[in-house]
N, C-alpha and C positions, 0 to 999 in steps of 0.2 A: 029578313036576312041582309046583313051588311058585309061590305068587303073590308080589306085590311086598312085602307085609307080612311074609311068612315069610322072604323073602330078606333083608330088613332085620334081622330078629331073628337070622338065621343069621350075617350079617355082624358083628353085635355080639358074637356068641359067639366068632367068630374073633379079634376084637379082644381079648376077655377072655383067651383062651388065649395071646395074644401079649404079655400083660403090661399091658394097658390096663384102667382102670376104665370102666364104662359107666353111663349114666343116661338116664332117659326125659325128654325135653324138657319136657312139661307139669308134671312133678314139680318141676322147678327154676325154673319161671316165677315171676314176682312174686306170683302167686296160687296157687302150687303147695304141695305138702306139705313139700318141702325147699327153700325159697326160696333162689335163688342169683343172682337178677337183680332190678333195681329196676323195670323195665318191659320191654315188647317192643321198645323202641328200642335197648336195650343189647346189644352183641354180645360184650363182655368179661364174664367172671365175676369181678367186682371183688375178692371176698374171696379167691378162688384166686390172683389176681394179687398181692394184698397178702401172702398167706402165703408165696408163692414169693419175693417181694422180700426178706422178712425172712430166709428160709431161705438164699438164695443170696448175699445181700449183708450179712453180719454186720459188715463194715467201715464201713457207712453208718448214720447216725442215721435213725430212723423218719420224721422230718420230710421226708426226701428222697422218700418215696413219692409225695407230692402232685405233685412235678415229673415223676416217671415216669408217673403216671396221666394227667397233662395231655398229655404227649408222645404217649401212646397214643390218647387220645380227641379231640385237637384237631389234625387233619391240617394240614400246611403248605400243601398245594396243593389245587386243585379237580380235578386229574387223578388218577384212581385209580392208574394205573401209576407215576406219579411218587411218590405216597404209599407205594406198595408197595415201591419201591426204597429210600426213606428208612427205612421200617420194617425192611427186611432189613439195612440198614447198622447200625441200632440193635441188631438181634438179634445180630449178629456182634461189634460193637465196644462195645456198651453204650449206655445212655442218659446223656448228659451231665447231671450234677447239680452243685450247689454248696451248701455249708453252712459255717457258722462253727464254728471250734474255737479256744477261747482267743483270741478277738478276731481270728483270722486267717480269711480267706475261702479255703476249700479247694475245688478243682475236682477232680471224680472222675467215675467212670462206674458206673451201676447195671446189672447184667446181668439179662436176662429169662429166660435159660435157662442151666443149667450143663451145658456140652457135655462136660466132662471127668468128671462124676459123674452118670451116668444116673439113679441112685437118688434124687437130690435134686430131680428134676422129677416133676410129676404129669401123667400121660397119661390123658386122659378123652375117651371117645367118647360123643356125645349124639345120639340120634335124635329126629326131629320137633321140631327147635329153631325155634320160631316167631319171626319178625322182622317188625316193622312196615315194609312197603314203601311206596314213593312212590305206588303205585296200590292195593295190597291187601296183607294179611299174606302172607308167603311162608314156606315150611316145608321147607328142605332135608332130605333123608333122614337123612344122618349128618354131623355136624360134629365134627372132631377138635380138641381143645384141648390145648395144652401150657401148664401153669401158668396156666390161665384165659384164654389167648389163642387165638382160632380160627385154626388153622394149615392145615387141609385141609378140603375139602368133598367128600362122595361123593353122587352122585345116581344112584339105582337105578331100573331099569324091570323089569317083570314078565317072567320068562323064558317064561311060557306065553301071553303076549299076542302074537299074530302081527302085530298092527297097529302095534306100537312096537318100537324097537330102541335101541341105546346112543346113536344120534345124536339121538334125541328127548331123551334125558337131557342130551346136549351142548347142545342148543338151550335147554333149561331153565336150564343154568348161565349161558348168555349173558344170559338174561332176569334172572337173579339179580344178575349184575354191574351191570345197569342199574338195578334197582329196590331192591336192598339192598346197595349198593356198600360200605357200612361193614364188612360181614362179610369183604370181600376185601382190605382194606388190609393185613392181616397174612397173607394166604394164600400158602402155599408149594407147594400141590399141589391139582389138581382131578382127580377120578376119576369116570368114567362107566361103568356096568356093567349087564348083565342077568344077572349071575351067571356064565354060561358064558363071556361075553366081558367084558373089562375093559380100559379104556384110561386112561392117565395123561397129563396135560398141564399146562403152566404157565398162568399167568393170561392171557398174550397168545397162546397157541397156537391155531391153527385146527384143523379136523378132521384134516388131514394130519399134524399134529404131535402128536396124541394117540396114544401108543404103548403096546403091551402091556408087562407086567413078567413075564418068563418064568421067573424063578428065585426060590428062597426064601432060601437062605444063600450059595450059590455056583453056579458054572457047571455043576457036576456033578449037581445035584439036580432037574433038570427032570422033572416028572411027565409021563407019556405021555398020560394022559387026566385032565383037570382042570377044576375051576371056576376060571377065571382070576381071579375076585374073591378067592378064598381064597389063591391065590398072591400076589396084590397085598397083601392084608392081612398075611399071615404073612411075606412077603419085604420089601416096601417099608416097611410101617409097624411092623416090629419096632423097639422103642424105640431100642436102640443104633444100629441101621442108619439109622433115620429121622433121628436127630440128626446122624450123620455126613453124611448126604445134604444136610440143610439147611445145614450148615457149609461143605461143600467142593464141592458139585455144583450150585450155582445161580449163574447169571451174568446180567448185564444188558448189552445192547448198544444203542447209539444208531444209528438209521438216519435221518439228518436230524433232524427234530424228534420222531421217533417212538422210544419206548423199547421194546425187545423183551426179554422175559424168557425165558431158555433154561435148561432143566433137563436133566440127563444122562439117557440111556437106561440100561437095566439092564446092557447090555454094557459101557458106559463106566464105570459105577459099580463093577462087580466087577473090571474090568481095572485101573482106577486103584488100587483098594484093594490088589490083589495086587502091582501094580508098585511101590507105595510100600513095602509090606512087604519085597519082594525087594531094593529099593534100600537100605533100612536095614540089612538083613542083609549085603548085599554090601559096604557101606561100613565095616563093623566090622573091627577088627584081624584077626580070624580069618576074615573074609570073603574071597572070591576076586575081589572087585571086578567081578564080572559079574552085573548085575541081570536081564538078559534082554531080550526083544523083545515089544512089543505090536503085533500085525498088524491092520490095518484094511482093509476094502473101501472102494471109492470111495463118497463120500457118507455115510459112517457116523459122521462127527463127530470127525475127528482133532484139529481145533483145540480143541474143547471138552475132549476127553480130555487134551490137553497142558496146557491151563489148569488143569484140576482136579488133575492130577498135580503141577504146579508149586505150586499153592496148598497142597495137602495136605502135600507134601514139605517145604516151607519151615517148616511148623508142627511138624515132628518134632524134638524136642529133641536126639535122637541125631545129627542132621545138622548141628547147630551153624551154622545160617544159611548154607546152601550157595550157591554160585554155579551158576546153570543156564546151559548153553550150548545154543542152539537152532540146528541146522544144517538148511538147506534147499537144494534144488537148482534153484530157480527164483526169479527176482526178484519175480514177482507174489506168491509165497508169503511172501517177506519182508514185504511191505506188509500182506498179509492177516493174518499172525500177529501182527505188531506192533500192528495195530488191535485184534485180538481180545484180546491180553494187556492192552493199555492200558484197554480198556473193562471188563475184569474186575477192577477195582481193589478192590471189596469182597472178592472171593475172595482 
């Protein structure tokens, strides 16, 4: 039986074994031994962002970095979810920049993450990352950065304390969203855990939508007895899988004036990845043209799976910009799927 501090350190160890660097929050604070922040208000690791900009965008002059940093630090809206959607669009399509070359004004895009070359990105897990809140300083247990941008937050509770559970951690993340909202403009995943139990949710998810992540690499490797947090770190946060998830398994839908962020479950993630692989093989000259069938139970997210499959398949160069045909057997499904696909424009 371990306490919360020990669980935090164990979690960081799993991150390291999965290919992440790890640092201690106080060490990289403005007054720490290896300073990486100007003050406790900053949620970006600016030098890491700049290094990644140079590494990933050799086609752009260094002067463009100011435009990128301004886009990341000056949100367009007062609404957190709107800003999160704008950020996600920049993450996938790049940050619009302009510069002069030989007296010509050039319009281009700067990319924040290199989705095609995992090794060009820096994955960094930081524990006890203090942020100045609107009421008091807040300190999430683990913040995951890619290229200096906070992409995920993990809030942990002690597995030996019978008076708290993962929903206390969930409530804490809701408080964070209110008091240190800047940290969540770039957020792609929230995790709450007591070690034995772990749940994953989007920025807009309620308790019901926080779901477990039951596999590490594929459907066949489910451990019988496990620390669910270990499966989450090794399976969901493995760098190449995590980048694929961010790129192809995040959707936004509008419900009236409200924006809902939806992220795929583990079953949708692995089913779509396998379906895309099988489709590419089937479409090749030597293929038999039979990609296979994905079977869903009622309420398990068929529409999201179809959107993610379509989005990922369209990006495969072997498919040469294919046409997708969606066949339904009910008129209401036509409307539902049309709305779902239209709202998944980023994907």
